[in-house]
N, C-alpha and C positions, 0 to 999 in steps of 0.2 A: 512416876517412873514409867517408862515405855514398856508395855506388856510384851512386845516382841523381844526386847532386851532381856527381860526376866525369863522368858521362855528359852532364849539362847543360852543363858547362864545355867538354867536347870538342865538343859540338854547336855551341855559340856560337863556339868557336875555328875550327871548320870553316866556318861562315858568314863570319867575319872573314877567314879565309884566302882565300876566293873574291875578296873585294874587293882584298886585297893582291896576290894573284897576277895578276889580269887588269888591274888598273889601275896597278900599280907594279912588282912584282918581275919578271914575265915577260909583258908585254902580248902579245896575239896579233899575228901577222905583218901582218895587215891594219890594225892600229892601232885596231880597234874593240873596246875592252874592255867597253863598255856592252852590246854585242850578246852577248858571251860571258857576261856576268852575267845577261842575260835568259834564257839557257838553263840556267845552273848554279844560280842562287839559288832559283827557285820550288820545285824538289823538296825543298830543305832547309828551306824556310819552310812548306811544306804541313802538316807535323806540328804546327805551332802551333795548328791547329784542334782537335787532340786534347788539348791541354793542359787544356781544361775538364773532361775526364774523368779527368785525373791525369797526373802526370809519367811514371809507368811506361808507360802506353799510348803517350804521345808518343814516348818513347825507343824503344819497340818499333818504331814506324814509322820513326823516324830510323835505327835499326839496320838495318832492311831496306834503306832508301835508301842507307845508307853502304856497302853492299856494291858498289853501282854506282860510288860515288866511290872506293872502294878500287881497283877495276879501272881506273878512269880514271887514278888516280895512278900505278899500275904502268906503264900504257901510256905516259903522258906522261913519266915518268922514263926509260923505255927509248928513246923516239923523239926527244924534244926536249931536247937537252943544256942549253939555256938555262933550261928549266923544271924541271930535275932537283931542285933544293932544295925549291921549293914542292910539287912532286909527292910527294916523299918525306915531307914534313911532312903532306900530305894522307893518305898511307897510314898514318902513325903515329897521326894523330888518329882515323882510322876504326878502327884496331885498338884504340885506347883506348876509343872509344865502344862498340864491340861487346863488348870485354872487360868493361866496366862493366855493360853490359846483362846479360851472362851471370852476372856476380857478383851482380847484383841479383836475377836470377831464381832463382839457387841459394838465396839467403837467403829469398826469398819462398816458395819451395816448402817450405823447412824450417819456417818459422813457420806456414805454413798447415796442415801435417801435424799439428803439435802442438796446434793450436787446436781 
């Protein structure tokens, strides 16, 4: 399977997870899930601007941003027992995204060297 496609699916799932997490699975204690989405969605949507230059570049930006979401997922799983499941799903999606990006870069380097 194409690593760029896997990365795109993981990116989309990470965006969908934010909606599910803050509006349904484990809403914030203050009950304002929309405010939480206001802070968590823009960094994930910002790389959409890089799609016009190619999926590889957009995934590079998402991979960098996913490092912060990985840290967020680890902390949330540790601190908030009610949010443990969505937090661990967030961690797994970040690992999948970063792994797909690394797999893609490895193949890119190999094809570039032979060309």
